[in-house]
C-alpha positions as CSV (number, residue, x, y, z in Angstrom):
1,X,-20.5,-18.0,-42.9
2,X,-21.5,-21.6,-43.5
3,X,-23.0,-22.8,-46.7
4,X,-26.4,-23.4,-45.0
5,X,-26.4,-19.8,-43.7
6,X,-25.5,-18.4,-47.1
7,X,-28.3,-20.3,-48.7
8,X,-30.8,-19.1,-46.1
9,X,-29.6,-15.5,-46.5
10,X,-30.0,-15.7,-50.3
11,X,-33.4,-17.2,-49.9
12,X,-34.4,-14.3,-47.6
13,X,-33.2,-11.7,-50.2
14,X,-35.1,-13.4,-52.9
15,X,-38.3,-13.4,-50.9
16,X,-37.9,-9.8,-50.0
17,X,-37.3,-8.8,-53.6
18,X,-40.4,-10.7,-54.7
19,X,-42.5,-8.8,-52.1
20,X,-41.2,-5.4,-53.2
21,X,-41.5,-6.1,-56.9
22,X,-44.4,-4.4,-58.7
23,X,-47.4,-6.4,-59.7
24,X,-47.2,-7.6,-63.4
25,X,-48.8,-5.3,-65.9
26,X,-52.1,-6.4,-67.4
27,X,-51.7,-7.3,-71.0
28,X,-53.0,-5.3,-73.9
29,X,-56.5,-6.5,-74.9
30,X,-58.6,-5.0,-77.7
31,X,-61.9,-6.9,-77.1
32,X,-64.2,-5.6,-74.5
33,X,-65.0,-8.3,-71.9
34,X,-68.4,-9.7,-71.2
35,X,-69.6,-8.9,-67.6
36,X,-69.9,-11.7,-65.1
37,X,-73.0,-10.0,-63.5
38,X,-74.1,-6.5,-62.7
39,X,-73.9,-4.5,-59.5
40,X,-76.0,-1.3,-59.3
41,X,-74.8,1.3,-56.8
42,X,-77.0,4.0,-55.3
43,X,-74.0,6.0,-54.2
44,X,-70.3,6.2,-55.0
45,X,-68.3,3.2,-53.7
46,X,-65.3,4.3,-51.6
47,X,-62.1,2.2,-51.6
48,X,-60.2,3.2,-48.5
49,X,-56.7,4.4,-48.4
50,X,-54.2,1.6,-49.1
51,X,-56.9,-0.9,-49.8
52,X,-57.5,-3.0,-53.0
53,X,-60.8,-3.8,-54.7
54,X,-61.2,-6.7,-57.2
55,X,-64.5,-6.5,-59.0
56,X,-64.4,-10.0,-60.4
57,X,-65.2,-8.7,-63.9
58,X,-68.7,-7.6,-63.0
59,X,-70.3,-4.5,-64.4
60,X,-70.6,-1.7,-61.8
61,X,-73.1,1.0,-62.6
62,X,-75.0,3.8,-60.9
63,X,-78.8,3.6,-60.2
64,X,-80.3,6.0,-60.5
65,X,-78.1,7.3,-63.2
66,X,-75.7,10.2,-62.6
67,X,-75.1,10.7,-66.3
68,X,-77.4,13.6,-66.8
69,X,-75.7,15.2,-69.8
70,X,-72.4,17.0,-70.0
71,X,-73.9,20.5,-69.4
72,X,-75.6,19.4,-66.2
73,X,-72.6,17.5,-64.7
74,X,-70.7,19.2,-61.9
75,X,-67.7,16.8,-62.0
76,X,-68.2,16.2,-58.3
77,X,-67.2,13.1,-56.4
78,X,-70.8,12.1,-55.8
79,X,-71.4,11.6,-59.5
80,X,-68.6,9.0,-59.7
81,X,-69.0,5.2,-59.5
82,X,-65.8,4.6,-57.5
83,X,-63.7,6.9,-55.3
84,X,-60.2,5.8,-54.5
85,X,-58.4,7.3,-51.5
86,X,-54.7,7.7,-51.3
87,X,-52.8,4.5,-52.3
88,X,-56.0,2.5,-53.2
89,X,-56.2,0.2,-56.2
90,X,-59.0,-1.2,-58.3
91,X,-58.9,-4.1,-60.7
92,X,-61.1,-6.3,-62.9
93,X,-64.0,-4.0,-63.1
94,X,-66.4,-3.0,-66.0
95,X,-68.1,0.3,-65.6
96,X,-71.5,1.0,-67.2
97,X,-72.9,4.0,-69.0
98,X,-74.9,5.4,-66.1
99,X,-72.0,6.8,-64.0
100,X,-71.6,10.5,-64.7
101,X,-68.0,10.2,-63.5
102,X,-66.3,6.8,-63.5
103,X,-63.4,6.7,-61.0
104,X,-62.0,9.6,-58.9
105,X,-58.5,9.1,-57.5
106,X,-58.1,11.4,-54.6
107,X,-54.3,10.6,-54.3
108,X,-52.0,8.1,-56.0
109,X,-53.9,5.1,-57.2
110,X,-53.6,2.0,-59.4
111,X,-56.2,1.0,-62.0
112,X,-55.7,-2.5,-63.5
113,X,-57.8,-4.2,-66.2
114,X,-60.7,-1.7,-65.8
115,X,-63.1,-1.2,-68.7
116,X,-65.5,1.7,-69.5
117,X,-68.2,0.6,-71.9
118,X,-69.6,4.1,-72.7
119,X,-67.9,7.1,-71.0
120,X,-70.3,9.8,-69.9
121,X,-68.1,12.7,-68.7
122,X,-64.6,11.3,-67.8
123,X,-63.6,7.7,-67.3
124,X,-61.2,8.6,-64.4
125,X,-60.2,11.9,-62.8
126,X,-56.9,12.2,-60.9
127,X,-56.6,14.7,-58.0
128,X,-53.2,13.6,-56.6
129,X,-50.9,16.3,-55.4
130,X,-47.7,14.5,-56.4
131,X,-46.3,11.1,-57.3
132,X,-47.5,8.7,-59.9
133,X,-50.7,6.9,-60.6
134,X,-50.8,3.8,-62.8
135,X,-53.2,2.5,-65.4
136,X,-52.5,-1.0,-66.6
137,X,-54.6,-2.8,-69.2
138,X,-58.3,-2.2,-69.8
139,X,-60.0,0.1,-72.2
140,X,-62.6,2.7,-72.9
141,X,-64.9,3.8,-75.7
142,X,-67.5,6.4,-76.5
143,X,-66.0,9.3,-74.6
144,X,-67.2,12.5,-76.3
145,X,-64.7,14.5,-74.2
146,X,-62.0,12.9,-72.2
147,X,-61.0,9.5,-70.8
148,X,-58.4,10.5,-68.2
149,X,-58.7,13.9,-66.7
150,X,-55.7,15.1,-64.7
151,X,-56.7,17.9,-62.2
152,X,-53.9,17.5,-59.6
153,X,-50.2,17.2,-60.2
154,X,-47.6,14.5,-60.7
155,X,-47.6,11.8,-63.3
156,X,-50.2,9.5,-64.9
157,X,-48.5,6.3,-66.3
158,X,-50.6,4.4,-68.9
159,X,-49.6,1.1,-70.4
160,X,-51.3,-1.6,-72.5
161,X,-54.6,0.4,-72.8
162,X,-57.1,0.3,-75.6
163,X,-59.6,3.0,-76.6
164,X,-61.9,3.8,-79.5
165,X,-64.1,6.7,-80.5
166,X,-62.9,9.2,-77.9
167,X,-62.2,12.9,-77.7
168,X,-58.9,12.7,-75.7
169,X,-57.2,9.8,-73.9
170,X,-55.5,12.2,-71.5
171,X,-55.9,15.9,-70.7
172,X,-54.0,17.9,-68.1
173,X,-56.4,20.5,-66.8
174,X,-56.2,23.6,-68.9
175,X,-58.2,26.0,-66.7
176,X,-57.9,24.8,-63.1
177,X,-56.9,27.3,-60.5
178,X,-53.8,25.2,-59.7
179,X,-51.4,25.6,-62.6
180,X,-49.2,22.6,-61.6
181,X,-46.9,20.6,-63.8
182,X,-48.7,17.5,-65.0
183,X,-47.0,14.6,-66.8
184,X,-48.3,11.6,-68.8
185,X,-46.5,8.5,-70.1
186,X,-48.1,6.2,-72.6
187,X,-46.6,2.8,-73.6
188,X,-48.2,0.2,-75.8
189,X,-51.5,2.1,-76.2
190,X,-53.9,1.6,-79.1
191,X,-56.4,4.2,-80.0
192,X,-58.8,4.0,-82.9
193,X,-60.7,7.2,-83.4
194,X,-59.5,10.2,-81.3
195,X,-59.3,13.9,-81.6
196,X,-56.1,14.3,-79.5
197,X,-54.3,11.5,-77.7
198,X,-52.6,13.7,-75.1
199,X,-53.6,17.3,-74.3
200,X,-51.0,19.2,-72.2
201,X,-50.2,22.7,-71.2
202,X,-46.7,23.5,-72.2
203,X,-46.6,26.8,-70.5
204,X,-47.1,25.0,-67.1
205,X,-44.2,22.6,-67.8
206,X,-46.5,19.7,-68.7
207,X,-45.0,16.8,-70.7
208,X,-46.3,13.8,-72.6
209,X,-44.1,10.8,-73.6
210,X,-45.7,8.4,-75.9
211,X,-43.9,5.2,-77.0
212,X,-44.5,2.0,-79.0
213,X,-48.2,2.9,-79.6
214,X,-50.8,3.2,-82.3
215,X,-52.9,6.3,-82.7
216,X,-55.3,6.1,-85.7
217,X,-57.5,8.8,-87.0
218,X,-56.4,11.6,-84.7
219,X,-53.6,13.8,-83.5
220,X,-50.8,12.5,-81.2
221,X,-50.5,15.7,-79.1
222,X,-52.4,18.8,-78.4
223,X,-50.2,21.6,-77.1
224,X,-52.2,24.2,-75.2
225,X,-51.6,27.4,-73.3
226,X,-53.2,26.8,-70.0
227,X,-55.1,29.4,-68.1
228,X,-56.6,29.7,-64.6
229,X,-59.9,31.2,-66.0
230,X,-61.6,30.9,-69.3
231,X,-60.7,28.6,-72.2
232,X,-57.1,27.3,-72.9
233,X,-55.9,27.8,-76.4
234,X,-54.4,25.1,-78.5
235,X,-51.5,26.2,-80.7
236,X,-50.1,22.9,-82.0
237,X,-51.2,19.4,-83.0
238,X,-47.8,17.9,-83.4
239,X,-45.1,16.5,-81.0
240,X,-42.5,19.2,-80.5
241,X,-39.7,16.9,-79.2
242,X,-39.7,18.8,-75.9
243,X,-43.1,19.0,-74.2
244,X,-44.5,16.2,-76.3
245,X,-42.2,13.3,-77.4
246,X,-43.5,10.5,-79.6
247,X,-41.3,7.5,-80.4
248,X,-42.3,4.6,-82.5
249,X,-46.0,5.7,-82.8
250,X,-47.9,4.2,-85.7
251,X,-51.0,5.6,-87.4
252,X,-52.5,2.4,-88.7
253,X,-53.6,-0.1,-86.0
């Protein structure tokens, strides 16, 4: 093969590798951004399968509000601000306080640089049947209950995320009628004020792996016995090295 052909072939391989490489992760940011405008939605905004939505750092909110109090919320898709179909992605969005449910991922999704200013019920709910969904960058505050609710199966991969004054950053559903394995990975996460960073059901085979993070004023892991009806019972607040593994996790941020 001539030198010219070799050079052309190597250029082709480089271009192909660049196309297949994952998008760079959003950096960790601990200051909530200022919105560049506001968009009020009268109904949930659907991002079609495989499509991407860039919000331009505007605040997206529901009007009229679907945040009607935790006791009255159904957790349904109509209460969400965004609904992402299989393979959809969302980036550069700030979500307001009037969405009862923030983002619903119906399948694998990617959430990049998304911020929740005051979480009503859950910031995002994942209903995927398998595979991995990614959260890169962004932050959430004011979640009395959960930030990320995992109702489906597969893995939720969280990196470079900031949270403050929350109940749980992640919870694998403890009383759904689908006792699937659910897994969470956290890397370079900062949480200031939390009850439990990761709540998992060890009896279902759930796992949590938390690395290079800071969890202040709260427990790293909540190990539960999941049930299909009733209330799951928590039996441990500490990593056990098996279902919950914590490496290089600080308690002062």
